[in-house]
N, C-alpha and C positions, 0 to 999 in steps of 0.2 A: 126752546121747547121744554116745558114741563117735565119732570120726572118724579117717581114716587121714591128713589131711593132715600131721601133725606127726611120723608116723613114719617110718623109712627103709625104702623098698622092699625086699623080701628076693626073690631070683629062686626060682621053683618048677621043680621038675622035671616036673611033668606038661605036658600038652601044652595045657592049660587055659590057659596063662599067656599063650598068645598073643592071647588076648582083652585082655590088659591091657598087654602093652610090646611093641614091634617086635622083630622077630627079628634081633639084632644080634652081635657077635662077644663074646662074655662075657669073652674076654682082654682086649678094650680098653676096654670101656665097664661093666661091672659093678665097681662098686668092692668091696673086702673089707670085711667088717663090723668097724667099728672100736670099740674100747672108749671108754669116757667119758674125758674128760681127767683127771689127776690136779690134785685141787683141794686138796690139802694146801700150806698156803704155806710159803714159805722163812722163813728166821731173819729177822725185821726189822732192817735196816740203817738207817743215818743219811741214805743217798741217797735209799733206796725208801720212805721214811716217809710220804710225801705220796701215793705211788700207791695205785690200789683194789685191795682185796683182798676176800676172802668176809668179813672180819671188818666191811666196810660195809654187808653185806646186813642190812636192817631185819626180816625174818620169816624163821623155818626153813623148811625144805623140807617136811615133813609139814604145815605150815599151808598152804603153797603148794599143796599137791596136794589140800587136803580143804576147798573153800570148795562148799558145795551150794548158795549164794544166786548163784554167777556165772551171769550168763544165758547164757552160750555154754559150758554143761558138756560140749557133746557135740564141742568141739573139741580135746580132748585126753583121752587114756586114762586118765591118772592121776587125773582128776577123780572117779572113783568112789568113792575113798576119801577125799575132801574133809571138813574138819571144820569147826566153827564157829569156830575160832580163827584163821581164815585173815584176814588184814588185806590189802586191795588197795590197795598203794600203789606210786607210781612209781618202777620198778627203774632205778638208775642205771646207764647204759650201761658195758660193761666197756672198761677202756684195751685189754685185750689184743686184743678183736675189731675187725678193720678196718672201716671205713665202707666199703660196698660200694654202687657208683653203677651207672649204665647203662653207664659206659665200662668195666666190668670185663667186660661181656658182648660187647663189640664184636668182640674174636678170635674168641669162640666163633660168633656169628652170622655171620661172615665163613666161617668152618669150614664151617658145617652148611646155609648157605643153597644152596650150589651141590648138595649131596646131597639135599636137600628138592626142589629142582627136578627131580632125575632121578627121585626117588621118586615125584613126583606124575604125572610123564609117562609112566611104567611102569605105574601104577594105571590111567591112560587106556587104554593100550595092551590090558595083560591085566587083565581083570577078576578079582577074588579068587575062590580056589575055595572051595567048600562043605565046608572039611576040619575046621573046628572041629567041637566035640563038641555033637552035636544036644541031647544030654541036659541040658549045662551051658547051653544057650542056652532049653530047655524050663523049666529050673528057674529061671533068672533072669526070665523071664516069667511064670512062676507066682507068683513072689515079689512081682513088681510088680504083678500083679493082684490079691493079697491086699492088699497096702498101700493099693491105691485104696478098699479096702472102709473103711479108717480114714477118719472125716470129716477134711476139710481144716483143720478149727480146731484138731487135735491138733498139726498140721505147722507152724503159723504160729510165727517165731521169737519174736514178742511174746505168747506164750500165758501167761495168769496167771490162776489163778482167784480172785485178789482183785479182780479186775474184775467188776462186777455184771452186765454183759451176757454176758460169756463164761461166767459162772458160771451163768446162768439157760440159755443155749444147752446147756450140756453136762449140768444138770440140772434138767429141768424141775419146779419147784415143783408145779404143778398136778397132777401125778401123786400127789402124798403128802398131798393134802388130804382129811382123815378126815370131814369132816362129811358129815352125811346118811347114805344107805345103799350109799355107793360104797366102803366101806372095803376089801372083800375085791379088788375090781378094784384098786384103788389099789395094795395090797399087790402083786399079781400084776404090775402094771405096773413097780412098783419093783424086784422080783425081776429081771423082764425086762431092764431097763435097767442092774442089776447084771451080768448075764450078758453084755449085750453090750458093756460095757466090759470084761468081763474076756476077752471074745473079741477084742477091740481088742489087749489088752496081750499075750494068747498070739500075735498075728500079730507084733506088734512085738517079741516075745522071740524068735520064732522067726527071725524076718530078723536080729536082733542076732547070735544063735547062730550063724547061715548066715556072717555077716560075720567074726566072730570065727574060724571054722573056715578060712575064707579066708586070715586073718592070724596064723592061730595061731603061725606060725614067728616073725614079726617080734614077737609078744607075748611068748612064752617067752624071746626073746633081749633083751627089755627088762628082764623081770624077772631074768635072769641078770646084766645090767649094774647092776641096783639091789643085787643082793649083792655084787659086786665093789666097788661104791660104800661100801657098809657095812665091808667089810672093811678098805679104805684109810683109811675114818675112824677105825676102830679102831686102826690103826697109827700115822696120826697123832697119835692122843691120847697113845698112849703115849711117841711122839718128843717131843711137847710136853712130857710130864710129865718125861722126862729131861732135857732142856732147862733146865727150871725148877730143877731139882736143882742142875744145874751151875751156873747163874747165882747161885743162893743160896749156893752154897760159894764161888764166885769173889766174891761180894760181901763175904762173911764175911771171907776170906783178905786180898784184895787192894784193895777198896775202901773198907772200913768205917773202916779207920785214917787212910787220906788224906781222907775225909769230915770225919772227926771233927776233923783239923788244919784244915781249910778252916773248919769252923765254929767253932773256937777264933779262927782267924785274924779272921773277920768279927766275931765278939763282941769282940775286941779293938779294932777298928776303930770298931765301935758305941760302945765305952766311951771310946774317945779323941774321937770326935765329940761326945758327950755331956758331956764335960770341959770341950773347946773350947768347947759352947755355954753349958754354966755360967758358964765364965769370960768368954765374951762377953757374957752378961746383965749379969753385974757390972760390965763394963765400961760397957753401955749404960746401967746404973742410975746412972752418975756422969757423964752426959751434961749434964744441968742443971746441978749445981753449976759442972763446968767451963765450960759457955758463961757463966755469971754470971762467973767470973773472967776470962774472955778478954774479957767486954764492959767490966768494970771496967778494963783497959788499951787500950780502944778497938780490940782485936784482932778487928775485924768480919770479914775474910776468915776467919779461923782459926776463928772461931765458927760462919760459914756451912758451911763445909768439914767440922766436926765435926756440924753439924745434917745436912748432905746424906748423909753416911757414915752416921750412926746412922738415918735413914730408909730408906737403900737396905738396911741389915741387917734393918731391922724388917720390910721388906716382903719379902725373900728368906729369910735365915736364921732370923729369929725370928716368922715369920708365924705366927699363931695362938697366941702365948703369952699366956695371959689375964692375967698380971700388968702387961703391956705395953699392954693395950688402949686406953688413953687417952695413952699416950706420944706418938704419932703427931700426933694433934690439940694436944696441948701444944706440940711442937716447931713447928709450923704457926703457931699463935699468937706462939710465941717468934721465930720467921722475921720474921713481919710486923711485931714490934716492932723489930727489927732494921733492917727496911728504914724504919721512921720515923726511928730513930736515926742511919742513915747519911744520911738526906737533911737531918736538921737539924745532923747534923756537918759535912756538906758546905757548907751555908748559912752556919755560923758560919766554917768555914775560909775561904770566899769573901770574907766580911765584913772579917774581920781580915787577908787578904793584901792586898784592895785598898785598905784604909783606913789601912795602917799608913803611917808617913812616907815622902814619897817620895824623901827624902835618904838612906835605906839604899842601902847598897850590895849586900845580898843580892837576887837577882832573885827566888829561888823561896823561899817560905817552909815550912818542914818539908815537903820533898819526899816522903819516906817515908811520911809522914801522907797525903799526895795520893794518891799512888802506892796505898796500901792503901785508900782510900776510892773512887776511880774502879775500880779493880779489884772490890771488893765491888758497887758499883751496877752494873757490868756484868754481875757474876755473877747478881743478882736483876734483871735486864732492866730497870731502873731507868734509861731513856734519856732523862729529860726533866730529868737534872741541868743539862744546858747552859741550859735557861730559867732556872733559879735564878741561874746564872753571870751570865746577860745581864740579868737585872733588877738583881743587885747592880753590875754595870757602869755602868749608868744613873745608880743613886743615886749612885756613888762620882764619877762625871764632874760631876754637879750639884753636890756637896759640894766639888770642886776650884775650880771657877770661885768658889762662895760663900767658900771659905775664902782666895783670891788676893784678892779684892775686900776682905775684912774685915782682911786683914792691910796691904793698902795703904792703904784708908783712914784705918787708925788711925795711919799714920805721917805724915798730912799734919795739920798743925796748922789749916790755913785752915778745915777741915771741922769745923762743930759737930754732931757725931751726936746731941746731945739735942735739937737744934732739927729737923734733918732725919733723920726716923726710918729711911725706909724705905732699904735697900741700896742700891737703884737709883738713887736721886735723888742719894744720897752720890757713887756712880761717876760720875754725869754732872757732877759739879762738877770733876772732874779736869780739868787741861789736856792738851793733846796730848802733850808729853813723859811727863807723869807716867802717862796713860792708854796710851801706847805701852809703857811700861816694865810696865805691869801686865797688858797684852796678851803681850807677850813672856814673862812669868813664867807666864801660863795655858799658853802654848804649849810651854815647857820642861818644866812638870809633865804635858802631856797627853802628850808624847813619852815621859816615863819611865813614866807609866802605861802607855802602849800596848807598850812594852818589858815591861814586868813582866806584862801580860795574855798576850802573846806566848809568853813564857817558861813559863808556867803551862799555855798551851794546846799547847804543844809536849810538855810531860810527859803530858798527857791523851791527846794524838794518839799519841805514842810507845806507851803502853799499849793503845790500840786497835789498832794495827797491829801488836803483839805477839801479841794475841788472834787477830787475822786469820791471821797467820802460822801460829801453831800450829795452828788450824782446818785449814789446808792440808796441812800436815804429818802431822796426825793421819789426815787422808783419803787421803794416799798412805801410810802405815802401814798402815790398815786393809785397801786393796786387795792391797798385798803378802801381808799375812797371809792373806787370802782365798785368793789363789793357792796360798801355801804349804798351806794346809789341804786346797785341792782335791788337790792332788798328794799329800798324805798318805793322804787318804781313798782313793785310787786305788791307793796301795800296800798297804792293808792288806787281809789275808787274810780273805775272807769266810766261811770254814769254820771253825767253831770247834766243838769237843767239846761234846755236850749233858750237861749234869749233871742227872741223874733226880732227886736227891733235893731236895725242896722247889721243883721247877721252876726251878731258877737257873742261869744258864750261867756257866761257869768265867770266861768274859771279864769278868763283872761283877767278880769279885773281884780280875781284874788290873787292870781300869780304876780300883778304888777306890786300890790302890796307886801307879798311875800318877799319878791326879789329887794324891794327897797329896804324893807327890813333887813334882810340879809345883809346888805351892803352896809347899811349903818351898823350893824354888829361888827362885822368883818373891819370896817375902818376904826372903830373904838377898840378893838382887842389890839390892831397893829400899832396905834398910837400908844396904846398902853404896854406893849411888848418893851421889855430892856432891852431886847438884842436888834431891835429895828433900826435901820440906818437913819441918820439924823439927817433932817432936811439941810441942803445947802443955803437955802435963801428963804425968805418968806414967801415970794413968788414960786418958790418950787414947791413948797408944801402944800399949796393948794390943791392941785391935780392931785396929790396923793390923799388927800381928805375927800375929794369929791367925786373921783371917778372910780367906776365898779368894774371896769375892764382890765384895765393894766394894773394899777395900783393895789387893787384887791386881790391879784393873783400873784402878787410878789412875795416871796418866800425868803427868808433870811437865816442864816445859822452863822454862829462865831464859834471859831476854834483860836487857838493860842499857838505861835510858832515858839522855837526854842529860847528865842529872845523875848519873849513874855510881852508879843505884841498880837492882839486879838486880830484876825481875818475875817473880815464880814465877807459870806459867800452869799451870792445872790442866785436865784433860780434860773436866769437867763444865760447861763453857763453852757453853751451848746457843743461842749468836748466830750467826745464819747468815752468811755471806759478804756478802750484801746488806745485811743491816741493820748489819754492821761498817763496811762501804762507806759507806753513807748517813750513818753516824755520823762517820766521818772528814770526809765533804765538809760536815758541819753544824759542824764544830770549825772548820774553815776559814773557812766563812761566818760563822762567831761571831767570828772574828779580823777579818774585812771589816767586821761590824757594829760592833765597837769602835772603828774607824776613824770610821765613819759616825756613832756617837756623839758622839765628839769632835768632830768637824767640825759637827755639828748644834747642840750646846752651844755651839760658837764661834760660830756665825752667830746664834744666839740673843742672844749677849753683844754682838755688832756690831749688830743691829738695835736692841737696849736703848740703845746708845749714840748710834745715828743718829737716834731719834725728834726731837731739837730741830734737825736739819740739821748736825749737827756734822761728820759724815764729809764731807758736801758743801761745806763750808766751808775743807776743808783746802788748802792752795797744792801746786803740783806738787812741790815737795821732800818734803814731808809725806806726801803721798799716795804718792808713789814708795817711800818708806821702809817706809811701811805694805804696799803690795804687795809689795815684795821681803819682809817678814817672813811674809806669808801664803803666799806661794809657796813659800818655804823650808819652812815647816810641811808644807805640801802633800806637798812631795817626800820629806820625812823620813817623813811618815806612810805615804807609799806605798812607801818602801824597807823599812820596818818590817812592812806588812801585805799587800804584794804587789799591792794594788790602790788606784788612785786614787778618793778619795772626790770626789763632785761636789758637794755642798751647798755648802762653803765656796768652792770654785771659784767656783759659780754666784754666791755673794753678793759674791765679789770682782768678778766681771763685771758685776752688777749697779751696784756702787758705782763700778767703772770706767767703766761706761756714762755714768752720772751725772756723773763727774768730766770725761769726755771732753766731756758737752755743755757742762758751764760753762767748761772750758778753751776750747773751742771758741767758745763766746758772748763770753768775756771778750777774746779775742785778735781776734775779728771787730769787737766793738765797740770796740776800741782802735784797729784798723785804719781803721775807718769815721771815728772821731774825727780821726785822722792825715790822712786824705783830705779832711775838711771844711775842715781848717785848713793843707792844702797851698796854697802861692803858686806852685808850680812854677817854682822857681828852682833854679838848682843850689847844692848844699848841700856844705860841707867835709866831707871823710871822716876820722871820729876814727881813731886808731891800733888801737883796739881792733876795729873793724869789718874793718879791713886786715888784722890778725891773724885775725880770723875767716874771711876770705875765703881766707888763705894755707892756713889748716888746711883747709878743704874741698878746696883742690887738692891736699895732702898726702893725700888719703883719708879724712880724719878729721870725719865729719859729726856736730858735736857742738859744744855751746857751750865755748869755750876757758876755763880758769880765770884768773879774774882775777889778773893780777900787779901787786901793790900797789908804787905809785911809779914803775914803768917807763913804763906809758902814759901818766902825767901829763905826762912831759917830753917826751914826742915832740908835735910839732907836728900839725895836722891837714894832711891832703893835700888837693889841689883836686879829684883823680879817684880813682877807685876802680881801681886796677890788678887785673886778673883774669887769669890766665896769658899774661902779657904785653900785654893789651889794657886801653885806657883806657876808663873808662867814667865820664862825667859824669851823676850821678844825684841825685834830691832826697832828702830825709831820710826820707820816708814809705818808699822802696825798701829802705834800709839797716834799718830797724826791721821790714821785711816780711821782709827776708833772716833776721833773727834769730829772728823769729817762725817762718818755715819750718822753722829748725833745732832750735827748741823742740818741734815736732811731731815731728821724727824722732826726737829724743833720748826725747821720752816711748814711742815706739814701742820703742826700744831697753830702756827702764826696765821697760815694761809691755807685753811681746809680746802678750798677750790682746787688745789694742785696737787691733790693726795695721790691721784692716780699717775701723773706726770712724775712725781717725786718717786713714786715706788718703782717706774719703769726705768727711770735714771739713776736710781740708787742699784737696781738689780745690774744695770748695764756697769756701773763702776765696780760692784762685788766681783762681777764677773773678768771685768779687766786686772783687777789686782790678781785673782787667780792664775788667767793664763800667762799675766805679763811675768809673775813671780815664778811661774813653772819654766817660762822661757830662760828668765835669769839663771835658776839654781841648776832645774833638772836638767835644761837644755843647754848650760854652761854659756849662756849669754853674757853673764857678769864678766866672764873672762874678757870680754872684748870691750863692754860699756865701761866698767868700773875697772880694768885693769887687773883682776883677781890674778893670782898665779894658778890655782887649781881651787875647784869644788871640794871643800872637804866635808869630812861626815858631819862636824860641827855645824858648817853652813846647811846641812842637809836637815839636820836635827832641828836647828833653829827655825828653818823655814816650816818644817812639820808643826812647830808648837806654835807658831804665829797663824797658820792656817787653822789649827786647832781652837786658839782664841777668837777666831772671827765666827768660826761654825758655833761656839758655845753662845754668841750673841744673835746669831741669825733667830731663833724663835723668839727672842724678846722683841726684835724688831719686826718679825711678823706680826706678832700680837698687837704691836702699837700701830702698824698700818691696819690691822683687821678691825680693830676699835674705831677708825675713822673711814671706813669705807661703807658704801651701801650693801645689802646682802647681794643685789645683782652684780657687784663687782667684785664678789669672794672669788671668783674664777682667777684674776690676777695673782692671788697668793700663790699660785702653782710656780711663779718664779722663783720664789724662795726654795721650795722642795727641789728644783733643778739646780740652784746654785750650792744647797747642801750636798746633794749628791756630787757634783762635780768637786766640792772641797773634799770629801770623803775619798773620792777616787785618787786625787791630788796627793793626799796624805797616804793613802795606800801605796801609791807609786813611788814617794819618797822611802818608806820603809823597805820596800821591794830593791829599791836602789841601795840602801845600806846593806842588805843581806847579799845583795849581789857583789858589792865590793869585798866583802868577807869571802863570798864564795869563789872568786877569782883568786884571792890570796890562798886558799884552801886548796885550789886545784893547782896552783902554780907549787906551793911548798909541799905538798904531799905527794905528788908527783915524784917527786926526788928522794922520797922517804925509804930508807933501808932498815931492815930489823937486823941491829947489831949495836954492838956497844960504842962509846958509853951510855949509859941511863942517867937521866932524861937524855935523848938525842938532840941533836942540835936542832932538828926540823920542829919538834915539839916545843923546844924553847922559844923559836922564833914565832910559832903559833901562840905560845901563850903571852908573849910580848906582845904581839899584835891585837890581841883580845883586849889586853888591859889597855892600850892605846883608844880602842874603841869604847870600851866602858869609860874611860877618862873623858872622852869628847861627848858623850851623850849623855852620862849619869845625871849631870848638873843641868840638863836641858829638858829631859823628857822625864816624866813621872816614873816611879817605881814600876808600876805594872807594865807600862808601855816597854819599859828597859828590859824587863823580865821576859815579855813577850819577843820582843826582838832578839835578845839572845837565845831564847829556844829555837828560833827558826835559823840564827847563825849555827847552832850546835847540831841541828838535823842536817845542814849543809855539811859541817865538819864530819858527822858521822858517815855520810854518804860517800864523800871523798875518801875517807879512811878506809870503809870498807871496800870501794873498788880498789884501792891500792892493795890492801891485804889479799884480796881476792887475786890481783894481778902477781903478786909476790906468792902466792899459794899457801899463806900462812892461816891455819886453822886452830880452832879451839881443841888443842890435843895434850895440853900440858906439858909440851915440849919446851926448849929452851927460847925459840923464837916467840912462843905464846907467851913467856913470862916476860921477853923483852917487852912485847906490845904491851903487856897487862901494866907493867912498869911505867911507860911512857902514857900511857891512859889515864893512869892514877895521877900522874905529874899534871896532866892537863886539867884532870878533873878538879884537883886540889886547887890549883891556880885559879881557876874560872870560880869556884864558891868562895873563894877567899876575896874576891871583888864585892864591893859594898852594894847590897841590895840583891845579890846572887846567892846567898848562903842558903836559903832553902829553894832554890831552884833544882828540879829534877832532872838530873842529868844521867839518864839511864844509857849504858854504854854497851850493854848485853849485844845490842842488835847489830854491832860491827863485827861479829864473828860469823862465819858460815857455818852452818849446821852440819859438819861433816866429821865422820869417823875413820 
């Protein structure tokens, strides 16, 4: 059924048009009839080849207009002639038609809305006049009445006779049943039904004809446009034919020769490629024999480079070649074989390098061979070769000690190797000088061994650093290359001419020539480069000169090792910076490990010799010599390896602790024996002890060297002179000073035992103080030595000995303080405690001397009677005892101490005399008793001041009198 929605309205001249359209100004609102647009396409160009044209349409126009199966046939006028060849497909929207949205009608709505309001208002005010044609209205009503006679089922949009319900409602089959005697009636019913349907058809056709008559002008206009369209298509077809003829002539005259030249150029390039490919195949065919030749000369790096290049060529340029299908796997197996050969070669090199005679001057054995091996191992990522070198170092260190012991034992005639079979037992039969020479030889061999290991590891380290530096520089070059390529890509012209023949772009032909020229330039530069790696053979050099994929990308860089060997670093090193840095650290750790290995072997050697207590039995000189040798070796290894190994230092410290314990016990035992035999009498001072004291005064705290013959001619002195002061001492104290200096000298010789020596020396000084107190003040010497009594002279001599030790305690403290760490200064408090103990002991001795006289005064003055004669016997006896006291201590104690002691004794005397006078009730009244007492006191004072050193002593005796009247 046709409809008028898709056709353009055409204005009618009759008055009946008022029913369909508003009365408007035809000059403004009625658009003139426009012809269809020209659909003939223009000639295709490069720029619009991707735009939509009519050639993109998937169906032709007649097929689009002749589809009787379309459900809504009435929607278009042209559907009357649709055919069965129509294909209903989705039509691609045209690029020429704009996308219309609601925004495009906003301006129109704004213009018409005001007019519409005015129009509605006018309709309400003035009702429409009955001016239209009554006949037309009558006709319209009649048509509507006729259409209402047609059943509604025929008007449904989904009307389809293939539906059983619809078919049964339209054609009731009950009317066509011929069974029984109803045949005539059924025939009449079916005829009546046919007439009814024909009547419906007539009604519809009449209405259709009426509608067509109303729109006849628009129909004929559409037919006219179709004829014009056919004329346009005919003209377009002729234009296309002419264009094709011209293009064929142009192609024959101008393009065919150029295209033929391009084809020949492409053919020539293809022939060159085939020739290069064949030559490359011939070169690759010679890979295995060349690798065998390289391996025969231990050129592992060259063989690996050749294998890598061949693998790359097989994967890129010779991929798919049937004759080479097994070559890749063969090269992989060959590469694994080379890995095993390199590891075995490195193991053999390590063994020969570390086990060659240590007397050789050459530090590095076959440096070029080492560099080649390390470079090949790095190339194959065999990073465990350091473990092989470490194991070889351990074996070599063992062999060094074993060989040194064998050489030393073989030179000693006293050792019968047939009786003593074990090498360790033979070594234990050496005396100290022999064993010390053996140890010195071992240390010297270990030093040379470490220097050799360091030189070898430096070469390996330099190779690793060279590869690391090459990786960094390659990464920088790649970044620069990427930046240049990005800039070049931005500058290229993206519009290239299209070559129709064979679907190829002209730029392809250009790029082929450019790539060829670039390959030639790269090859010439590589061949001219002085740092490029030389070809191993003639057959190997060909792929490097002809291939563009592997050989042209190969970059080389050379650097020099400490041994002036150039290292060629290729680009195909796939180790990361992290792996190379870790490997460099492992090399440094391996050098530290070499030092630890030597120290550990030396410790085991010491422990083996110390099993029978040999080291503990060494005297001070021998142990100090051994200690200095070990400390020198520790410092040498630290300078070589850069880190101090602690195992030998710990063993030395352990032996030093044992030595200190034995050293201290020997001196303490010696001091104990001296004190037990000391009779506490003043001893003569040999000249060597005076020299010892003088050297301490000069700041040299050490035992002086013995002067042969000089000290024997000098006579011993009575007292020891220390910084101008005289010290009367016993023989034990002189030996104690020497022992103290031995402690100080041991600290200088073995600095590691400073703290232990300080503790032991403190213990020794405390022992001397406590033991001397027990023997003198505690009267232990009566039982130990057999003295009859402890005299004042013994007490004074003991006090003076203690004062001498106290004098040297600050000197000893300063000596130890200079050798302690700041955090160890707290240990110096031991000397403060010792000083206090010694002063307390000296004070106790002074108090003891005063107590002796005090008991004497108490005994004598308690019997004193004030009577003639003058002086009395009591005072005579007191003066006699005072003179004995003065005679006993004056030569032992300094004058100042003597005066202070007698002042204290005098105070005790006055106290007892005052007490006795109070008891006798004698007062200062000028009487006879007062005169007698004054005479006795004057006698006492005169005798006391007459003693040497007491002349200026203030003996104020006025305090003895009670102030009574």
